N, C-alpha and C positions, 0 to 999 in steps of 0.2 A: 495670814501671817504678815504680809507686807504692811497691811493697815495697822496691825498691832504694833510692829516695829516703829512705824511712823508716829503713832500716838505716844509710844514710850519715849521716842526721841524729842518730840515736842514738849512732853511733860518735864523731861529732865532739862530742856533748855530754859524752861519757865522757872524752875526752882533751884537748879544747882549751879554753883560757881564753875569757872572754866576748869579748874584742876580736877574736881570731882567728875565733871561732865566728860573730860578726856579720859579719865581712868574708867568710867563706866563704858565708854565707847570702845576702848581697848579690850575690856572684858568681853563685851558682845562679840567683837571680832575674833577674839581668841577662842571663844566658845563655838564659833561657827567654823573655825579652821580645823585642820587635821592634827596639828600639834598644840599641846598644851604648855609649851615652853618657849615657842618662837613664833612670831607674827611677822609675816612678810608684807610690808606696806611702805608707801612713800608718804612722807610727811605732808606733801602737797595734797594728797588725797585724804589724809586724816583732817587736815585744815578745812578742806571743802565740806567734808561730812559734818564737821562741827560748826561751820559757818563763821569761822574766824580766819585771821591772816596766818601765814606760815610762820611769822616771827612770834606770834602769841602761842602757836602750837608748839614751836621748838622751845620756848621759854617754859611752857607747862610741862613738856616731856623732861626737860633738864631738872625741873623741881622733882618729878617723880623718880628720876634717876639718882638725884642727891639723897633722896630717902631710901635708896637701895632697893626700890621696888622693881625697876626695870633697868635694862642696859641698852643703850641706843647704839645701833650700827648703821651702816650705809645700806638702806633698803629693808632693814629689819629692825624689830624690837624684841629683845630677848627678856624672858621672865625667869630669872635665876631661881627664884622661889615663889612659885604660883600660889602656894597656900598662904604666904605672908601678904602678897598682893590682894588676895580675896579677903583676908582678915581686915586689911587696911580699908578695903571697899565697904565691908560690912559695918566698920566703925564709923566711916566718914560719909557714906551714902546710904540712901534708903533703896535697897535692891528689890523691894517688893513690887511685883508687876502692878500696873495701872489697871484697876478694875473697870468693867464696862460701866457700872453704876456711877463711879466717881467721874468718869470722863463725861457722860451724858449730863451730870450735874453741872460740870464746868461749862459745857456748851450752853446750857440753859441760863446760867448766870451771865455769860458773855452776850447772849442774845437779848437779855432783859435790859442791859445797860444801855 
């Protein structure tokens, strides 16, 4: 499971802009938490997970908040309408999991270059 999450993360880093990458990361964290409406996290941890600065993370979270997809609080992120957030993700991001065949093909291409 950890290997699969790592592969998914590397794949999204390769192909998604920061806004979409942040949203998919929030979605993954939300699905693994007990609540589907609130996520308790520190922006610094989110920035480390995404591999970007806290300033970039804050700017991206503000963009999602401006689109009324999330509400940012101190130490938490609230999802007032999680179905709207999921619809936005489906529209803007490819949520289909990375298949084993696709990943091995990508490794083969990288190795041959």
